[in-house]
N, C-alpha and C positions, 0 to 999 in steps of 0.2 A: 358536399361530401361525395356525391356521385361522380363529379368530375375528377376528384382526386383518385378515387378507386379506379376509374377508367385509365387514368394516366399511369397509375402504379401497375395495373395489369398489363398495359401496353409495354411498360418498361421491362417487366419480366419476360414477355414474349420476345422483346428485342434481345435480351440477354441469352435466351435459349436459342434464338436464331443465329446469334454470333458464336455460339458454342460449337465445339468440334462435334461431328456426327458420331464419334465413338461413344460407346455405352458408358454408364456411370461406373461399371465394374472395371473399366480400363483406366479410370482416372485415379490420380494419386490424392487420396483424401486423408487428412490428419483428423483423428477423432479423439475428443476428450470429454470428460464429464465435469459439469460445474454444479456441485451439490448446493452451493450457497445461492444459486439463481442469479440472473442478471436483471437489474431493475431499469436500466436505461443504456442505449447505445449513443447517447449524446455525451460528448466528452465533458460538457459542462457539469455532469453528474458522475464523473469517474472517481468516486470517493473510496471504493473498496476494490480488492484484488479482482473479484469476478468481473466488474465493469471495466476495470483498467485493462485486463487481459484482452477482452473483446475489442475495446477501443484502440488498443495498440495495433491491431490488425487493420483497422479501418482508417486511421488518421495519422498525420504527421505534424510536427511543430517546427519551430525555427532550428532547434538543436535536439540532440539525442544523447543517451549515455551508452557507452560500450560496455562490455562484460566486466571491465574493471572500474566502472562508474566514472570514467573520464568523459567530459563534455566534448561531443563531436558535432560537426556540421550536419544538418539535415536539409531543410528547405533553405536555410541560410547557408551561404558558402563561406562566409567569414564575418567577423565582427570586431569592433573597436570599443574599448572602454576608456572613458576620459580619466585623467590622472586623479581627479577628485572622487572617482567612483560613482558619479551621479548620472552620467550620460552614456547610453549604450546605442551603438549604431550597427545595424545589421544589413549586409548585402545579400539579396535573395537571388536564387535561381529564377530564370524567367521562362523556363520551358516545362514546368510541372503542371499537370492537368488534374482537375477534379474528376471523380468518377462520373460515368454517364448519367444524365437525367434530362428528360424532355424539356424541363423548365428552362434549361440553358439555351433553348432555341434550336436552329437548324443543325448546328454542329454537335449538339448533345453534350457539350462540355466546354470548358474554357480554362485558361491558365490562372494560376494563383498569383496574386499581386500583394504588395505591401498593404494596400487598402483592406484586403481580406483579413490580415492580422490585426489591423486597427479595429475592425468590426468585431472580430472574435474575442480580442482582449477586453474591449469595452463591454461586450456582452457578459463576460465573467463578472465584471464589477457591478453591472446594472442590478439594483435591488429587486426589480420585478421578476428576475429569473431565480433568485434565491439560491444561487449556486453555492454548494459547500466549499468550492474552491476560490471564492472571492478573496480569501486571505492572501492568496499568492501575489496579489498586487497591492498589498497593504502599504507598501513603501513607495507607490507611484506618486509623483509630484502632480499638483493640480494648478490650473490657472483659471480664475473666474469659474470654478466649479467643474472644469473640464479636465479629464486626465491627460497628461502630456505624453500621449502615444500618437505618433505622427508619421504619415507616409510622405516622404520627400518626393518620391516618384514611385513608379510601379515596382522598382527593385531595391528601394532604400527605405528602411524603417528606423525611426528614432524613438527611444524610450528614455524618459527622464525620471529619476528617483528623487524623493525628498531628502533622503539621507543615504549614505553608503550602505550597501547590503551585500556582503561578499557571496552569500548563497544564491543570489538572484539568477545567475546564469544557469545553475543546476536546476532551479525551480522551473525555468522555462522548458525543461525537458519533460515535465509532468504532462500527463494526458489532458489535464484541464486546459493547457495552453495550445491545444491543437487548432489548426486552421479549419474553418467551416465557411461555406458560401452563403452570403446573406440572402440571396434570392430563394435558395432552397429552404433555409431555416424559416424565412417569413412565409413561404408557401405552405409548409406543414404546421407551423406554430409549435405547440407542445408535442404534436405527433412526430416531430423530428427525432425524438427518442426511439421511434420504431422504424424510421426511414432515413438512416444516416447516409450522408454523402461526404466523403473526405477525399484524401489523396493516397491512402495507405496501400499496402501490398495486396490487400483483398478488399472486395466490395460486398455490400450486403445483398443477399438474395432472398432469404426466407427466415421468418421467425414466428414460431408458435410458442408463446410464452409458457414456460414451465415444461415444454416438450422438446423442442429442437430449434437450434439456430444454425443456418448455413451461410457461409461466406465463400465467394468464388475468387479465383485468381484475377488480379488486375493485370491484364496483358500489357498495359501501358505504364506500369510502375517505373519510376525514374531511377531507382538505385540498381546497381550491378554489383557482382562479386569482384574479387581481386583479378579475375581473368577476363572481365568484361561481359560475363554471362548475365542475362536478365534475371532479376529476382521478382517474385519468389519462384521456387522450383516446383512446388506442389500445386495441384489444381484447385483444391478446396479445403475448407475447414468445417467440420461438423461437430457441434456442441450439443450434448444432451444434458438433462437436468434431473438426474436421479438424486433425490434428497438423501437416501440411505447410502452412506459411504460403504457399508458392507456389500450392498448390491452392486455398487460401482466397481468395487474391487473384484467381485466375481466376473463382471463383464470384462474387466481388464485381463484377468487370467484366461478367460475364454477366447481372447483375441478380438473382442468387439470394441476395445478402446486401445489407443496407441501410447497413452501417457497417463501417469498417476502422480499427483503431487501431494507431498506432505505425509503425515503419519496419523493414523486413527487407532484408538485403542482396540477397535473391533477386529483389526487384521494385523496389528504390529507384530505379534508373536508368530504369525504365519509367514510373513514376508521377510522378517529380519531375525538374525540370530541375537543372542543376548548381548553380544558385544557390538551390535549395530551394523553387521555385515549382511549382505543379501543372502537369503536362505539358499543353500546350494541346489535345492530341488528346482529352482527357477533360473539357474544360470543359462540354460539353453533357450529360454523364452524372452528374458529381458535383462537389462543392465541398470545399475544404480549410479546416479550422479549426485554428489553431495558437497556442500561447502558452507562456511559460516553465513548465516542469514542476518541481515540488519533488522532483526526483530527481537525486541525485548518483551518477555512475558512477565507479568507482575500482578500483584494485588494492589488496587487503589483504595485509599482511605479518604472519605469526605472530611475535610478539615474545617469546614465552615459551620459553626454552631447554628447559623440561621437555617441550615438545611438538615440538621439532625438534632436529636435530643442533646441538650447541653451537658448532660451527665453521661453521655456515651463513653465507654471505657477507652475507645481509640482516640479521644481528644487528649489523652495523656501520652506525652512523648515516651515515657518509660514503658508503657504497655506496648506501644508500637515497636519500640526497640527490642522488647522481650520476645515478641513474635518473630522479629527478624533474626535473632540469635537462636531461636528455639527449634529449628528443624534442619535436618541434614540434606542439603541440596545435592550433594554428590550421590547419596543413597537414592534420592528421588529420581535423579536422571538415570542411574544404573538400572533400577528395577522397574520404573514406570515408563521410561522413554527408550529403553534398550540402548542406552548411552548415546542417544541422538540429542545433541544440544550441549551447551556449556553451562555448568552451575552458575547461578547469578550471584557471585560473591563480590562483584565490583559495583559500579553505579548503574544509572539508567542508560548510559551510552555503551553500546555493545562493541566488542572487538570488531575491527574492520573499519571503524571510523578513524580518520587521521589523528584525532585528539585523544583516542583511547590510550590509557596507560595504566596497566594493572598495578604498578608500583606506586602511583600517585593518587589513585582513587581508593578510599578506605570504605569498603563495603562491609558485609557481614559474613563471618564464618560460623559454623555450628558451635555453639557454646551454651549448653543448657544451664550450667552453673551461673553464668552471667545473666541469663534470662531470669532465673530465680532471684538473683540479687536485685535486678531491676523491678521485679514485682514487689519485693519487700520495700524498696525505695518509694514505690507508688502507693504503698499502704495496703497491698493485697498479698500477704505471704502465702505461698502455695496456691495462689488464685482465690483465696477465701474472700468473699464479699464482692468479687468481680462479676458483674452482670454478664450473661451469655451474649455472644457476638454473632450476628448473622452475616454469613458470607454468601453473596449472590454469584452464581456461575451458570454456564451452559453445560449440557450433558457431556460434551466433548472433553471437558476438563474435570469431570466429577472424580476420577480416580486420583488426580493430583490433590484436589481439595480434601478428599477423604484421608489421604496420607497426612496432610498437614493438620487436619482435624484431630487425628490420632496423636500426632506429635505434641500438639497443644494440650491435649487432655493429660499427658504425662506431666505437664507443668501446672495443671489446675485451671487452665484456660478453656472454657467451654465454647466451641464453635458450632453453630447450627448452619447447615447448608441449605440454601434455597436455590433450586434448579429452575431456570427460566429459559424459554426459547431464545436463540441468539438475537433475533430482531427485537424482542422485548428487552433483553439485557442491554442492547446497544441504545435503545431509546431511553430507558430509565437512566443509564449512565450519562447520556447527553443532556438530560434534563436535571441532573444533579439530585436525583431522588434515591441514590443508593449510598449507604454508609460504608460498606465494605464490599468490594466487587473484583472479579477477575477481569483483566484487560490485557491488551498487548499493543505495541506501537511498532509499526513497520516504517522504516525510513522512506519518505517521499522523495528525498533528494540527498545527495551524499555530503551532508554537513550536520555536525552534532547539534547545531541550533534547532534542528528538527525535533529532537528529543527534549531539549531544555525549554523549548517554548511551551511544553506541557505544564510548566510551573510558574510561568510569568503571569502576574496578577491581572494584567489587562486582557488575558486570554480566557477568562472564566467562561465555561460552557453555560448556556447552549451556543453563545456566539463564537466561542473559540474552543481549543482542545484541552483547556485546563479542567479536567474532570474531577480533580480533587479539591478545587478551589483553594489550593495552597497560595498563601500570600505572605511575602517576606520582603521588607524594604531593601535589605542588604542584597538579597537575591535579584530583585528587580534592577537595582543599580548595576550589578555585575552584568546582567543580561543586556542592559542598554549600552554599557561600555563595550561589550563584545561586538555589538552590531555596528559600532562606529569604527572598529579596528580592522584595517585592511591587511595588516601584517599577520600571516597565518600563525606563526609561532606564538605571538602575543595573544591572539584571539583564542588559541587552544589553551593557554594558561587560564584565561577567564573561564572557559568551559569546564576545566578541571576543578576550579574553585567552586563553581556552581554545583557540579556533580557531588562534590564532598559535602556541601551544605545540605543538599537534598538527602544524602545518606544520613547525615546527622539528625535532621528533623523527621525523616522517615514518613513522608506522606504516601510512600509506596513500599511494597515488600517485593524485591526482585526475586523471581523464581528461577528463570534461566534465559540464556540467549539461544535462540533457535538455530536450526540448521535447515538449509534448503535441501529437500529430498525430492529427487525426480526418478521415478521408475519408468523406464522407456523400453518399448518393444525392440527386439534386436534388428528388425527391418528398418527402423527409424534412425537416421543419422543427422548430424548437424544441428541438433536442438540446443545443446550447450546449457549453461547455467550462469547465474549472476547473483550478487549479494542482496538484491532487492526482489528476487524471484519474479522478475518480469518475463512474460512469455513472448518470445520472439520467434516467429515461424518463417521468417524470410529465407533462411538457409537450410530449412529442413528438407531432407530427401527421404523417400519411402521406396525401398527396394522391393522387387517382385518376389 
């Protein structure tokens, strides 16, 4: 351990020695707060937005997504896909370097090769690492137990699938699929999470967990802008970890943070008008960027009697449908979200996905009379005899849950609210220990399959993302058919059929489709926005 600490300290001294002699005050530093905390800087564990944002500054993959979610080259310059959809061949750039580390030897770095991607991808699959991203290679073909990911030479990578999977190219843009150097990973072992080495626009400098993370500009980053100027423009990124979002908002207003993402009940009425516009009092300080977010907010219902009381009211489809019809989503968005978001009156697939069609997906509009009729059909007129239902949520969504609790009480449905810390809620949901819970799903890649996989029976949690344990043979058959279909139009038809089936069976209650909200200080330009809320700091500039 002494040797590692010595090398790490030497590494920091080298970085400081290579830095410009100008003071920190002269540097262009982008500052933001991460209330959720960061658990790992190893892309193997980039499973939530906090980790993904940090890893996006440190690592690159074969491909990347632009602001319209189109797949673009990154370390790969080009690729070919066989007519049968099973073989992918990537041609790599040969002059991309890893960040500096003494473990690389005298030069302190080396170029990325196809062998690095073979190592990185097999590492994701390896059970000993227990990566939550192992599913991204679930369709990889094997021969004699070995995944068919092969380096033909330093610049040519071949990947073979066991069956066609149209979303595969987009999946490779996920941070799980970033390239890492074998010798550095093996040097640090599990501690690689604290000492990341990648190829990204910034490199790791300092991290005191729960306090501050500092990333510095990679002077040798390989990407340039349209005019040939080197990226990134800024000198550093500073991330703090204030858990209280109200405190983070005050730091933003005082000018100590450059960027604020999302909306919190604690400050929504201060920063936004009732119709969702930026409060005029802040027009001179910062500006607002917003667009539809590929994020569906919903209540999940445990459908598996093995994991809940067999007499639980939500095992009855009529009760689930009664709740779906029983509250006004437009009113909820208007008064509790300042009109930020779109009422969830369609399916699980949000607007913005190519297969979304509001005319073909039959969701739920507010219809209390129909709710009452469904309760009668279920044997509970006016809710009489219906057992209380416990809804588990985090404090951030308590106001929404209380609104729906009140709406349900008007129908005779008693909802009790259990507030849990976000980490506890996430763990209980992953272990299938909640009967009724608030959840959300943000697209990992631009394909509706990402949402529909939540209901495929082979994806039961904790091994997969099916948190409701919904199981339906007709649905599974449609899902499997869609994954074999390479024609986009036909595949989207399958997706729409599945979404309608989900709405009919109601293992979820769709609340709303979110919006990306970015509050940015006036001195910051070039940040931009995108439908998956990825934080890209390569083109950010900070004016004096």
